[in-house]
C-alpha positions in Angstrom: 17.0 163.9 217.7 17.2 161.5 214.8 18.0 163.1 211.5 15.2 163.0 208.9 17.9 162.6 206.2 21.1 160.7 206.7 23.7 160.4 203.8 26.6 158.0 204.4 29.6 157.7 202.1 27.5 158.4 199.1 29.1 158.1 195.6 27.9 158.1 192.1 29.9 157.2 189.0 28.9 157.8 185.4 30.4 156.3 182.4 31.0 158.8 179.6 29.9 158.0 176.1 27.9 154.9 176.9 24.6 154.5 175.1 21.6 154.5 177.4 19.4 152.7 174.8 18.0 149.3 175.7 19.6 147.7 172.6 23.2 148.0 171.3 24.7 147.0 168.0 26.9 143.9 167.7 29.9 146.2 167.1 29.2 148.2 170.3 28.8 145.0 172.3 32.1 143.7 170.9 34.0 146.9 171.6 32.6 147.1 175.1 33.6 143.5 175.9 37.2 144.1 174.7 37.5 147.3 176.7 36.1 145.8 179.9 39.2 143.9 181.0 41.4 146.9 180.5 39.1 149.2 182.5 39.1 146.6 185.3 42.9 146.4 185.4 43.3 150.1 185.4 40.7 150.4 188.2 42.5 147.9 190.3 45.8 149.8 189.9 44.1 153.0 191.0 44.6 154.7 187.6 42.1 157.2 186.4 39.7 155.8 183.8 39.1 158.3 181.0 35.5 157.3 180.3 34.3 157.6 183.9 33.4 160.6 186.1 32.5 160.7 189.7 29.6 163.0 190.1 29.6 162.3 193.9 32.4 161.0 196.0 32.0 159.9 199.6 29.4 162.5 200.5 28.3 162.5 204.2 25.4 164.7 205.3 22.7 164.8 208.0 19.6 167.0 208.0 17.4 167.4 211.1 13.6 167.7 210.9 12.4 171.2 210.2 15.7 172.4 208.7 15.8 174.4 205.5 19.1 173.6 203.9 20.5 175.5 200.9 22.8 173.5 198.6 25.0 175.8 196.5 28.0 175.3 194.3 29.2 175.9 190.7 27.8 173.9 187.8 29.0 170.3 187.9 29.5 170.3 191.6 27.2 167.4 192.1 24.1 169.2 193.6 21.5 167.9 191.2 22.9 164.3 191.3 22.6 164.4 195.1 19.0 165.5 194.9 18.2 162.8 192.2 19.5 160.1 194.5 17.6 161.5 197.5 14.4 161.6 195.3 15.1 157.9 194.3 15.3 158.8 190.6 18.9 157.6 190.4 20.6 154.8 192.2 24.0 155.5 193.9 27.1 153.6 192.9 28.0 153.1 196.6 27.0 154.4 200.0 23.6 154.7 201.7 20.8 157.1 202.1 18.3 157.0 205.0 15.0 159.0 204.6 12.5 159.1 207.5 9.5 160.7 205.8 7.6 161.2 202.6 9.6 163.0 199.9 8.2 165.5 197.4 10.6 166.7 194.8 10.7 169.2 192.0 13.9 168.7 190.1 13.0 169.1 186.4 10.0 170.4 184.6 7.5 167.6 184.5 9.4 165.1 186.7 6.9 162.5 187.9 4.2 163.5 185.5 2.8 161.2 182.8 2.4 163.2 179.6 -0.7 161.4 178.4 -2.6 162.0 181.6 -4.4 165.3 182.4 -3.4 167.7 185.1 -6.1 166.4 187.3 -5.0 162.8 186.9 -1.4 163.6 187.5 -2.3 165.3 190.8 -3.9 162.0 192.0 -1.0 160.0 190.6 1.7 162.1 192.4 -0.4 161.9 195.6 -0.4 158.1 195.3 3.3 158.1 194.9 3.6 160.0 198.1 1.5 157.4 199.9 -1.5 159.7 200.4 -5.1 158.4 200.4 -7.6 159.5 197.8 -9.5 161.5 200.5 -6.3 163.4 201.5 -5.7 164.3 197.8 -9.3 165.4 197.3 -9.1 167.7 200.4 -6.0 169.4 198.9 -7.1 169.4 195.2 -8.8 172.8 195.0 -5.9 174.4 196.8 -3.4 172.9 194.4 -5.3 174.0 191.4 -5.8 177.5 192.7 -2.1 177.9 193.5 -1.0 176.6 190.0 -3.4 179.1 188.3 -4.2 176.7 185.5 -7.8 175.9 186.3 -8.8 176.2 182.6 -6.4 173.4 181.6 -6.7 171.0 184.5 -8.4 168.4 182.3 -6.0 168.8 179.4 -3.2 166.2 178.9 0.0 167.7 180.3 1.9 167.0 177.2 0.2 170.0 175.8 1.3 172.3 178.6 4.0 174.9 178.2 7.1 174.6 180.4 5.7 177.3 182.6 2.4 175.5 183.1 4.2 172.3 183.8 6.3 173.9 186.4 3.3 175.7 188.1 1.4 172.4 188.5 4.5 170.4 189.5 5.4 172.9 192.2 1.9 173.1 193.5 1.7 169.3 193.8 5.1 169.0 195.5 4.4 171.8 198.0 0.7 171.1 198.9 0.6 167.3 199.2 2.4 167.7 202.6 5.6 165.6 202.2 7.8 165.6 205.3 10.8 166.4 203.0 10.5 168.9 200.1 13.3 168.9 197.5 13.5 171.8 195.1 16.1 172.3 192.4 16.7 175.5 190.3 13.6 174.7 188.3 11.9 177.8 189.7 13.8 179.9 187.2 11.3 178.7 184.6 8.4 180.7 185.9 7.6 184.4 185.7 8.6 186.8 188.4 5.2 186.8 190.1 5.0 183.1 190.3 8.6 182.7 191.5 7.7 185.0 194.3 4.7 183.0 195.1 6.7 179.7 195.2 9.3 181.2 197.5 6.6 182.4 199.8 5.1 178.9 199.8 8.5 177.3 200.6 8.8 179.7 203.5 5.3 178.6 204.7 6.4 174.9 204.4 9.5 175.6 206.5 7.4 177.4 209.2 5.2 174.3 209.4 8.2 172.4 210.5 8.8 170.4 207.3 12.3 169.8 205.9 13.4 171.6 202.7 16.4 171.0 200.6 16.8 173.9 198.2 19.4 174.1 195.3 19.8 177.5 193.8 22.3 179.9 192.3 20.2 182.8 193.6 21.9 183.8 196.8 19.2 186.2 197.8 16.7 183.3 197.9 19.1 181.1 199.8 19.9 183.8 202.3 16.2 184.6 202.9 14.9 181.0 203.1 17.6 178.8 204.5 18.7 178.2 208.1 21.8 176.4 207.0 23.8 175.9 203.8 26.1 173.3 202.2 28.7 174.2 199.6 29.5 171.4 197.1 32.5 171.2 194.9 34.0 168.3 192.8 31.3 166.0 194.0 32.1 166.5 197.7 30.8 168.6 200.6 33.3 171.5 200.8 31.6 173.4 203.6 28.6 172.7 205.9 27.9 175.8 208.0 25.7 178.8 208.5 24.3 180.5 205.4 26.5 183.7 205.5 29.7 181.6 205.8 28.7 179.4 202.9 27.6 182.2 200.7 30.8 184.1 201.4 32.9 181.1 200.5 30.9 180.4 197.4 31.3 184.0 196.1 35.0 184.2 197.0 35.6 180.8 195.3 33.8 181.8 192.2 37.0 183.0 190.7 37.2 183.0 186.9 39.6 184.2 184.3 36.8 186.6 183.2 37.8 188.9 186.1 41.5 188.8 185.3 43.6 189.5 182.2 47.4 189.2 182.0 49.1 190.5 179.0 52.5 189.2 177.9 55.2 191.6 177.0 55.0 190.9 173.3 51.3 191.3 172.7 50.4 193.7 175.5 48.8 197.1 174.5 51.8 199.3 174.5 53.9 202.2 173.2 57.6 202.8 173.4 57.1 204.4 176.9 54.1 202.6 178.3 52.8 199.0 178.6 49.8 197.4 180.2 50.6 194.3 182.4 47.5 193.1 184.1 43.9 194.1 184.9 41.5 192.5 187.4 38.6 192.9 189.9 39.1 192.4 193.7 36.3 191.5 196.1 36.0 192.9 199.6 38.5 190.2 200.8 41.1 191.3 198.3 40.7 188.2 196.1 40.3 188.2 192.4 36.6 187.3 191.8 34.1 187.4 189.0 31.1 187.3 191.4 30.6 190.2 193.9 28.2 190.8 196.8 26.5 194.1 195.9 26.5 195.1 199.6 30.3 195.0 199.9 33.1 197.2 198.4 35.2 196.0 195.4 38.1 197.4 193.4 39.1 197.6 189.8 42.9 197.3 189.5 45.3 197.9 186.6 49.0 197.2 186.6 51.3 198.7 184.1 54.9 199.6 183.3 56.4 203.0 182.5 59.3 202.2 180.1 60.4 205.8 179.7 59.5 208.8 181.9 56.1 210.1 180.9 54.7 213.6 181.7 51.0 213.8 182.6 50.3 210.1 182.4 46.7 209.2 183.2 45.5 205.6 183.5 41.9 204.6 183.9 39.0 202.3 182.9 35.5 202.5 181.4 32.6 200.4 182.6 29.5 199.2 180.7 26.8 196.7 181.5 25.8 193.6 179.6 23.4 195.6 177.3 26.3 197.9 176.3 24.9 200.8 178.4 27.8 203.1 179.6 28.0 203.1 183.4 31.0 205.2 184.3 34.6 205.8 183.7 37.4 206.9 186.0 41.1 207.8 185.9 43.8 207.8 188.5 44.4 211.3 189.8 48.1 211.7 189.2 47.8 213.7 185.9 47.0 217.1 187.5 49.0 219.2 188.1 51.7 218.3 185.6 53.8 215.4 186.9 56.3 213.0 185.5 56.2 209.3 186.3 59.6 207.6 186.4 60.4 204.3 184.9 59.0 201.3 186.8 56.0 199.1 187.5 52.8 200.7 188.9 49.5 199.6 190.3 46.5 201.9 190.1 43.4 200.7 192.0 39.9 202.3 192.1 37.6 201.2 195.0 33.8 201.3 194.8 31.8 201.3 198.1 29.1 198.7 198.8 25.6 199.4 197.6 26.7 201.0 194.4 25.9 198.8 191.4 22.7 196.9 190.8 22.8 193.2 190.2 23.9 192.1 186.7 26.9 191.7 184.5 29.5 194.4 183.8 32.5 194.8 181.4 35.7 196.8 181.8 38.2 198.2 179.3 41.4 200.0 180.2 43.2 203.0 178.7 46.0 205.5 179.2 46.5 209.0 177.8 48.4 212.3 178.4 46.1 215.2 179.1 45.7 218.0 178.2 47.2 217.2 174.9 44.6 214.6 173.9 47.5 212.2 173.3 46.1 208.6 173.7 48.6 206.0 174.5 46.7 202.7 174.6 43.0 201.7 174.7 41.6 198.2 175.0 38.3 196.6 174.1 36.3 195.3 177.0 38.6 192.7 178.4 37.5 191.7 181.9 34.0 191.2 183.3 32.3 190.5 186.6 28.8 189.9 188.0 27.2 191.6 190.9 24.9 189.4 193.0 21.8 190.7 194.8 21.9 189.3 198.3 18.7 190.8 199.6 16.2 190.5 196.8 13.5 192.8 195.6 9.9 191.5 195.3 10.5 188.1 193.9 14.0 187.0 194.6 14.6 186.5 190.9 13.4 189.9 190.0 16.0 192.7 189.6 15.5 196.1 191.0 15.1 198.5 188.0 18.1 200.7 187.2 21.8 200.6 187.0 22.8 201.6 190.5 21.5 200.2 193.8 22.4 202.8 196.4 21.6 202.5 200.1 20.2 206.0 200.8 18.9 207.7 203.9 15.2 208.0 204.6 13.3 210.0 207.2 9.8 208.8 208.2 7.3 210.9 210.0 3.6 210.8 210.7 1.2 213.7 210.5 -1.2 214.1 213.4 -4.9 214.9 213.0 -4.1 218.5 213.7 -1.6 218.6 211.0 1.5 218.8 213.2 4.4 216.6 212.4 5.1 213.6 214.6 8.7 212.2 214.3 9.0 208.5 213.7 11.9 206.2 213.6 14.5 206.9 211.0 15.5 204.1 208.6 18.2 204.0 206.0 
């Protein structure tokens, strides 16, 4: 089967600090002319040019008709640049793109809209861009307006729309005018939770109709639910092209940041003459330091420290709070009771949480050590490491967070009552 999208050795270079205005001053033109030969020489020698950046570099990708492909990666990985080239908004520096079908794209709020035209006029304008006849657009018009929920403002110039109204109409147009290829960037984050859920449902309908969808998102629950395949991008290149679970696992494990790790040097570490903190960090289920965690999988909070002199009843632990400063929990290693003495040396204390414990969101950790029962604190830190728990299954809208701090997986029994009032056992779910 011929791919509906074929990307061959695609590259895009941007020049940093270059004015995009149509007119330049005499000074800017003179400086540019003087610098051009130097840039050319350095480029021929293969040296890096400081004022250039490659947003994409030799990207190769094929997408078959009917596939729903999630494109994920950290900020600056090249995802949006790739979509802009596929949508013919930006021209590549080199390489080739082959598209075998009409493309509908939703990359930024208002992309493809003329601000002076009304919502009604922009629907017909976008349909014309897609190569649709007026009759085809008229047949879809009422459905588009109903989906966008902006009937009252359909004859108002879109320059007066809020960002949410812009996005509602733009998505409705992109999804309903039946392009063979639908390209959607993270712009869905603009809408409210109910409309986000509606958009995700519409994209699922589009996929079931056999149309091709490229979906860029940092929301792993949405990618996991919608996509049949995923691509991880990094540094302007395709890092992994595989099934969704493999790509999400790689993305999360590669999302390592200094936020989840702190290393104290011997001079400035929180310490006393007998105790010193060395390192604190968060480990994911693969045993890697990671600042983004899958809420379904276990994780560990680890603290390394040195005992400089023998200490009786030493107790080391942590305290956790969420991004709003709400206390979540605290825990200490269990070596303090009954009375014990820790000899000199370096220690590692690790506390492991099972999967399905914390709800999605950000969390902060501070460490401390004391000597119970005397109430003798040794060291206490401010919140010094952080991590984010990612919801991989979603709740209602994929961008809507389940209320509460914890997200346990609990056991449920389901039964049905007969007409006579007797209990009929049903399947048990958990």
